[in-house]
C-alpha positions as CSV (number, residue, x, y, z in Angstrom):
1,V,106.4,125.4,70.7
2,S,108.5,122.8,72.4
3,E,111.6,123.4,74.3
4,D,113.9,123.2,71.3
5,N,111.7,125.4,69.3
6,S,111.2,122.7,66.4
7,Y,107.7,121.2,67.3
8,L,104.5,122.7,67.2
9,P,101.8,121.6,69.5
10,I,98.4,120.7,67.7
11,E,95.5,122.9,68.8
12,L,92.0,122.2,68.0
13,F,88.9,124.1,67.4
14,N,86.2,121.5,67.0
15,E,82.5,122.2,65.8
16,I,79.5,120.3,64.6
17,I,78.1,120.8,61.2
18,Q,74.3,120.3,62.2
19,T,70.8,121.6,62.0
20,A,69.5,123.1,65.3
21,T,67.5,120.1,66.1
22,T,70.5,117.7,66.8
23,R,72.9,117.3,69.4
24,V,75.6,117.0,71.3
25,N,73.1,119.9,72.4
26,D,71.4,122.4,70.1
27,A,74.3,124.8,70.3
28,G,77.2,122.4,69.9
29,F,79.7,120.8,72.3
30,C,79.2,121.6,76.1
31,D,81.8,122.0,78.9
32,G,83.4,118.9,79.7
33,D,82.4,117.0,76.5
34,A,85.2,114.5,75.5
35,V,86.4,113.8,71.8
36,G,89.1,111.1,70.9
37,I,91.8,112.1,68.4
38,Y,94.0,110.5,66.1
39,V,96.7,112.4,64.1
40,V,98.2,110.5,61.2
41,N,101.4,111.5,59.4
42,F,101.8,111.8,55.7
43,E,104.5,109.5,54.3
44,N,106.3,110.3,50.9
45,G,103.7,112.9,50.4
46,Q,100.9,110.8,50.6
47,S,98.3,110.3,53.5
48,G,99.4,107.9,56.0
49,T,97.1,104.9,57.1
50,M,95.5,105.3,60.3
51,Q,96.1,102.6,63.0
52,V,94.7,101.8,66.5
53,E,98.4,102.5,67.7
54,G,101.4,103.7,66.0
55,N,100.1,107.1,64.6
56,Q,101.6,110.6,65.5
57,A,98.7,110.5,68.0
58,D,96.5,107.6,69.1
59,N,93.1,108.3,70.6
60,V,94.1,111.4,72.7
61,K,91.2,112.6,74.9
62,Y,90.3,116.3,74.3
63,V,87.9,117.8,76.9
64,Y,86.1,121.1,75.9
65,D,86.7,123.8,78.5
66,E,83.6,126.3,77.8
67,A,84.8,128.9,80.0
68,N,87.9,129.2,78.2
69,F,86.5,128.4,74.6
70,K,89.5,125.7,74.3
71,W,90.0,122.1,73.8
72,V,92.4,120.6,76.4
73,P,94.3,117.5,75.7
74,E,95.0,114.8,78.2
75,K,98.6,115.1,76.8
76,E,100.1,117.5,74.6
77,V,100.2,116.3,70.9
78,Y,102.8,117.8,68.5
79,F,103.2,117.8,64.6
80,R,106.2,115.7,63.9
81,D,108.1,118.6,62.4
82,R,107.5,121.7,60.6
83,N,106.9,120.0,57.3
84,T,105.2,117.0,57.6
85,K,101.5,117.2,56.8
86,V,98.8,115.3,58.9
87,D,95.3,114.1,58.9
88,I,93.5,114.6,62.0
89,V,90.5,112.4,62.7
90,G,88.2,112.9,65.5
91,Y,84.8,111.1,67.1
92,Y,82.5,111.6,70.0
93,P,81.7,110.3,72.5
94,Y,85.2,109.5,73.7
95,A,85.9,105.6,74.2
96,N,88.6,103.0,73.8
97,P,88.0,101.6,70.5
98,Q,89.8,98.3,69.6
99,S,89.6,98.8,66.0
100,I,89.4,101.6,63.8
101,A,87.6,99.4,60.9
102,T,84.7,98.6,63.1
103,Y,83.4,100.6,66.0
104,P,80.6,99.1,68.2
105,F,78.2,101.8,69.0
106,E,74.7,101.5,70.7
107,V,71.9,104.1,70.6
108,Q,70.2,104.3,74.2
109,K,66.9,102.7,74.6
110,D,65.9,105.4,77.1
111,Q,67.2,108.8,75.8
112,S,65.4,110.6,78.7
113,T,68.0,109.9,81.3
114,A,69.9,112.7,82.6
115,A,73.8,112.9,82.8
116,T,75.1,111.8,86.3
117,N,78.5,111.3,88.0
118,G,80.3,112.1,84.7
119,A,78.3,109.8,82.5
120,L,76.5,110.9,79.7
121,G,72.8,111.4,79.5
122,G,70.8,109.0,77.3
123,Y,70.4,111.6,74.3
124,E,74.2,112.7,74.3
125,A,75.3,109.0,74.6
126,S,73.1,108.1,71.4
127,D,74.7,110.6,69.3
128,F,78.0,109.4,67.3
129,L,80.0,112.1,65.6
130,W,82.9,111.7,63.5
131,G,85.1,114.5,61.8
132,K,88.4,114.8,59.6
133,A,90.5,117.6,58.8
134,A,92.7,116.4,55.9
135,E,96.3,117.4,54.6
136,I,97.0,119.8,57.3
137,T,100.3,121.8,57.1
138,P,101.9,122.0,60.6
139,T,100.8,125.5,61.9
140,A,100.7,127.4,65.2
141,S,96.9,128.4,64.5
142,R,94.3,126.3,65.8
143,V,93.0,123.4,63.5
144,N,89.2,123.5,62.8
145,L,87.9,120.0,63.1
146,K,84.4,119.6,61.6
147,F,82.3,117.0,63.1
148,H,79.2,115.4,61.3
149,H,76.5,113.2,62.8
150,R,76.9,109.7,61.7
151,M,74.1,107.9,63.2
152,A,70.5,108.1,62.0
153,G,68.0,110.3,63.6
154,V,64.4,110.0,64.1
155,H,62.5,113.5,64.4
156,I,59.0,113.0,66.0
157,S,56.5,115.9,66.2
158,L,53.4,115.1,68.7
159,V,50.5,117.6,68.2
160,E,47.1,117.9,69.8
161,G,44.4,116.2,68.0
162,T,40.7,116.2,68.6
163,G,39.1,114.9,71.7
164,W,41.1,116.9,74.3
165,N,39.5,119.3,76.9
166,T,40.9,122.8,77.0
167,G,44.3,123.0,78.5
168,E,44.5,119.2,78.9
169,W,47.1,118.7,76.1
170,A,49.6,121.0,77.9
171,H,49.7,118.8,81.0
172,V,49.9,115.6,79.7
173,E,53.5,114.1,79.7
174,K,54.5,113.3,76.0
175,F,57.0,110.7,75.0
176,A,57.6,108.3,72.0
177,L,58.5,104.6,71.8
178,V,59.9,103.6,68.3
179,T,59.6,99.8,67.9
180,N,61.3,97.4,65.7
181,T,64.4,99.4,65.3
182,K,68.0,98.2,65.5
183,R,70.0,100.3,68.2
184,K,73.4,98.8,67.6
């Protein structure tokens, strides 16, 4: 609660609605994952219009602290007051979008690359998630923001066919190249 005891901080609990074969990883968000959060106030009892700037919160970076099971904002975000409802919109991976109407996103060509120096690995960088918690009444409790996968996924299963010597399949490097697809 703020110093004058009138403003409540917005605390989030983010989860991914997914099957076990999709990412951010198979279990959900990982330590250090960052999401962008917008908080839009209601006006005259109606949901406000989200903008790039000028919302209650504009693209605030929240980073997951797995050890403490907590999302930590780069700066505190508060409800406007104790009565104004909000919509909370989030996306992953965190970026600096110039528009809320269009968002450039590219699936990585090589998704086998590992995360390095704070950069996402190819697989994680290719997973765009979006979530919205609508009509939230100011609360001291954490708000559950449920993320959904918004990019198409291809599931490929490689199985041993005929013509392999005993044990040979297990030791062969396996990968798939999907051609004639659009990555943007």
